[in-house]
C-alpha positions in Angstrom: 27.6 29.7 -13.7 25.6 29.8 -10.5 27.3 30.8 -7.3 25.2 28.4 -5.2 23.3 25.2 -5.4 19.8 24.8 -4.0 19.7 21.8 -1.6 16.2 20.8 -2.5 17.0 20.8 -6.2 20.0 18.5 -5.4 17.7 16.2 -3.4 15.4 16.0 -6.4 18.3 14.9 -8.6 19.2 12.2 -6.2 15.6 11.0 -6.0 15.4 10.7 -9.8 18.5 8.5 -9.7 17.2 6.3 -6.8 13.7 6.0 -8.1 14.6 5.4 -11.7 12.4 8.1 -13.2 10.8 11.5 -12.9 7.3 10.2 -12.0 8.3 8.0 -9.0 10.8 10.7 -7.8 8.0 13.3 -7.7 5.9 11.0 -5.5 8.8 10.4 -3.2 9.5 14.1 -3.0 5.7 14.9 -2.5 5.8 17.4 -5.3 4.1 17.5 -8.7 6.0 16.3 -11.8 6.0 19.8 -13.4 7.6 21.1 -10.1 10.2 18.4 -10.2 11.0 19.1 -13.9 11.4 22.8 -12.9 14.0 21.8 -10.3 16.0 20.1 -13.0 15.7 23.0 -15.4 16.9 25.5 -12.8 19.9 23.3 -12.0 20.7 23.0 -15.8 20.3 26.8 -16.2 22.5 27.6 -13.2 25.2 25.1 -14.1 25.0 25.8 -17.8 25.0 22.1 -18.7 22.5 19.5 -19.8 21.9 16.9 -17.1 19.5 14.6 -18.9 19.0 13.2 -22.4 16.2 11.2 -23.9 16.6 7.5 -24.3 13.6 6.3 -26.2 10.6 7.1 -24.0 12.8 7.5 -20.9 15.3 10.1 -19.7 18.8 9.2 -18.6 21.7 11.1 -17.1 24.3 12.7 -19.4 28.0 12.4 -18.5 27.8 15.9 -17.0 24.6 14.8 -15.2 26.4 11.9 -13.6 29.1 14.3 -12.4 26.6 16.7 -10.8 24.7 13.7 -9.3 27.9 12.6 -7.5 28.5 16.1 -6.2 24.9 16.3 -5.1 25.2 13.1 -3.0 28.4 14.4 -1.3 26.8 17.8 -0.5 23.6 16.2 0.9 25.7 13.7 3.0 27.8 16.5 4.5 24.7 18.7 5.1 22.7 16.0 6.8 25.7 14.8 8.9 26.1 18.4 10.1 22.4 18.5 11.2 22.8 15.3 13.1 25.9 16.5 14.9 24.0 19.6 15.9 21.1 17.5 17.0 18.9 19.3 14.5 17.6 16.5 12.4 14.5 17.4 10.3 11.2 16.0 11.4 10.5 12.5 10.0 7.1 11.3 9.0 6.4 7.6 8.5 3.6 7.1 6.0 1.6 3.9 6.6 -1.0 2.4 4.3 -3.8 0.0 5.1 -6.9 -1.4 3.5 -10.2 -0.5 5.0 -10.6 -4.2 6.0 -7.6 -4.1 8.3 -7.4 -0.5 9.3 -9.7 -0.7 12.3 -8.0 -3.7 13.7 -4.3 -3.4 12.8 -3.7 0.4 12.8 -4.1 0.8 16.6 -1.4 -1.8 17.1 0.8 -0.1 14.5 0.4 3.3 16.1 1.5 2.0 19.4 4.5 0.1 17.9 5.7 3.1 15.9 5.4 5.6 18.7 7.3 3.3 21.0 10.1 2.6 18.5 10.3 6.0 16.9 9.1 8.6 19.4 10.6 11.5 17.4 8.7 10.6 14.2 5.3 11.7 13.1 3.0 9.1 11.5 0.5 9.6 8.7 -1.9 7.1 7.4 -3.3 6.3 4.0 -6.5 4.2 3.8 -7.4 2.7 0.4 -7.7 -0.4 -1.7 -4.9 -2.9 -1.9 -4.1 -2.2 -5.6 -3.9 1.6 -5.0 -1.7 1.1 -1.9 0.7 -1.2 -3.7 1.1 1.4 -6.4 1.7 4.1 -3.8 4.4 2.0 -2.1 6.0 1.2 -5.5 6.1 5.0 -6.3 7.5 5.8 -2.8 4.6 7.9 -1.7 3.8 5.4 1.1 6.6 3.9 3.3 4.8 0.5 3.8 1.3 -0.8 3.6 -0.8 -3.8 4.7 -2.5 -5.2 1.6 -4.8 -8.1 0.8 -3.6 -10.8 -1.5 -6.3 -13.3 -2.4 -4.1 -15.0 -4.9 -1.4 -15.8 -2.4 1.3 -14.9 -4.9 1.9 -11.3 -4.1 5.2 -9.7 -3.1 6.2 -8.6 0.4 6.1 -10.2 3.8 3.3 -12.6 4.6 1.9 -11.4 7.9 -1.2 -13.7 8.3 -4.4 -15.0 6.8 -7.9 -13.7 7.2 -10.9 -15.9 6.7 -13.2 -14.9 3.8 -16.9 -14.8 4.8 -20.1 -14.4 2.7 -22.3 -11.7 4.1 -26.0 -10.8 3.5 -28.6 -8.6 5.2 -30.5 -10.1 8.1 -33.5 -11.9 6.8 -32.2 -11.9 3.2 -33.1 -14.9 1.2 -31.5 -16.1 -2.1 -33.5 -16.1 -5.2 -35.0 -19.3 -6.6 -32.9 -21.7 -8.6 -32.4 -20.6 -12.2 -32.5 -16.9 -11.4 -29.6 -14.5 -11.3 -27.5 -14.6 -8.2 -26.9 -11.0 -7.1 -23.3 -10.1 -5.9 -22.1 -6.9 -4.3 -18.4 -6.3 -5.0 -15.6 -3.8 -5.2 -14.8 -2.2 -8.6 -12.2 -4.0 -10.7 -9.4 -4.8 -10.4 -10.2 -6.8 -7.3 -9.0 -10.3 -6.2 -12.0 -10.7 -3.8 -14.4 -10.1 -6.7 -12.7 -12.6 -8.9 -12.8 -15.2 -6.1 -16.5 -14.7 -5.4 -17.4 -14.9 -9.1 -15.3 -18.1 -9.5 -16.9 -19.8 -6.5 -20.5 -19.0 -7.4 -20.2 -19.8 -11.1 -18.4 -23.0 -10.2 -21.6 -24.1 -8.5 -23.5 -23.5 -11.7 -25.0 -20.3 -10.6 -25.7 -17.4 -13.0 -24.0 -14.4 -11.2 -24.6 -10.7 -11.8 -22.6 -8.0 -10.1 -25.7 -5.9 -9.2 -23.8 -3.2 -7.3 -20.2 -2.2 -7.0 -18.2 0.4 -5.1 -14.6 1.6 -4.6 -15.0 1.6 -0.8 -15.8 -0.9 1.9 -18.6 1.3 3.2 -20.2 1.3 -0.3 -20.1 -2.5 -0.5 -21.6 -2.8 3.1 -24.3 -0.4 2.3 -25.4 -2.4 -0.7 -25.5 -5.6 1.3 -27.4 -3.9 4.2 -29.9 -2.7 1.6 -30.7 -6.4 0.7 -29.3 -6.1 -2.8 -27.3 -9.3 -2.6 -24.3 -11.0 -1.0 -20.7 -10.0 -0.7 -17.5 -11.9 0.0 -15.3 -10.0 2.6 -12.3 -10.8 4.8 -13.0 -11.0 8.6 -10.6 -10.1 11.4 -13.2 -10.9 14.0 -16.7 -9.7 14.7 -19.4 -9.2 12.2 -20.4 -5.9 10.4 -23.6 -4.5 12.1 -26.8 -5.5 10.4 -25.3 -8.4 8.5 -25.3 -12.1 8.8 -22.9 -14.8 7.6 -24.2 -17.1 4.8 -23.1 -20.5 5.7 -24.7 -22.4 2.8 -22.5 -20.8 0.2 -19.2 -22.4 -0.9 -16.2 -22.2 1.5 -14.1 -19.3 0.3 -11.0 -20.1 2.3 -8.7 -17.3 3.3 -6.9 -14.2 1.9 -3.3 -13.4 2.6 -2.4 -10.2 4.4 1.0 -8.9 3.3 3.3 -6.1 4.3 4.8 -4.3 1.3 7.5 -1.7 1.8 9.0 0.9 -0.5 12.5 0.5 -1.8 15.1 2.1 0.5 12.9 2.0 3.6 14.8 1.8 6.9 15.2 -1.9 7.9 14.4 -1.0 11.4 11.1 0.6 10.4 10.2 -2.4 8.3 11.0 -4.8 11.1 8.9 -2.8 13.5 5.9 -2.8 11.1 6.2 -6.5 10.5 6.5 -7.3 14.2 3.3 -5.3 14.9 1.4 -7.1 12.2 2.5 -10.6 13.4 1.7 -9.7 17.0 -1.8 -8.7 16.0 -2.4 -12.3 14.7 -0.6 -13.9 17.6 -3.1 -12.3 20.0 -6.0 -13.7 18.0 -5.9 -17.5 18.0 -9.1 -17.7 15.9 -7.2 -16.3 12.9 -4.8 -18.4 10.8 -1.2 -17.6 11.6 1.8 -17.7 9.4 4.4 -20.4 10.2 7.3 -18.8 12.1 9.7 -19.5 9.2 7.6 -17.5 6.8 7.5 -14.3 8.8 10.9 -13.0 7.6 10.8 -14.1 4.0 9.8 -11.8 1.1 7.6 -13.2 -1.5 6.3 -16.0 0.7 
């Protein structure tokens, strides 16, 4: 039997228990799944006991694995408490996710809020599509993220609502009646794309997604090139070179939500939510969330 236990391997064991699986634990630990599996194998080899057994498609702790897990938690607690007493806490990094639509406007507010509340923490940002960010939060790779929810049924804290605007290139003119209506959209899955298609087809128009992209810049490039129209959220201002199409159906608003990973510090989550709400409060032209809705999950 081993004469010592690797602290990082023990942290991996606890992460598997807290995340409910190897895949999510690897994301939280910021290591590959093969590396995580190697941590488990080394623990099993050193302790000469099997820690996991297969349960259908999943893996679960054996009785011996549960015993080792309990010891791992005690060891980590004592170790980390000692670091705190010695004022030698490891560097903390808060990982923030944001869609391209909201990054330019909201992230500066978020940077200021996090630096003021957590001066000893580093901050890293992930910019991406709402679906990707939500998955990253669910896996624990991102601490919290601001995501768009056109359906209004998503999880998380409802921060505010952004108006949806139809955009086209300056001087662009729609095709004659009876011809295909060209739409520029994000690649599926995308709630904004579904909303645009539903609204245009609801007017009896024949719609064709003539260009699509995984990024906001790609969509904007297609619109600027005069390929068609796009439905996008607006937090104020207008993208350079584009104009709003006021003769198309009213698209309403999209919800902006804050989603946080399981186990995130309540203080960090409250700070993030407050920064998001303050952003809307300082911009009266945007629709605000009623005060009672700010603190409720799944609003």
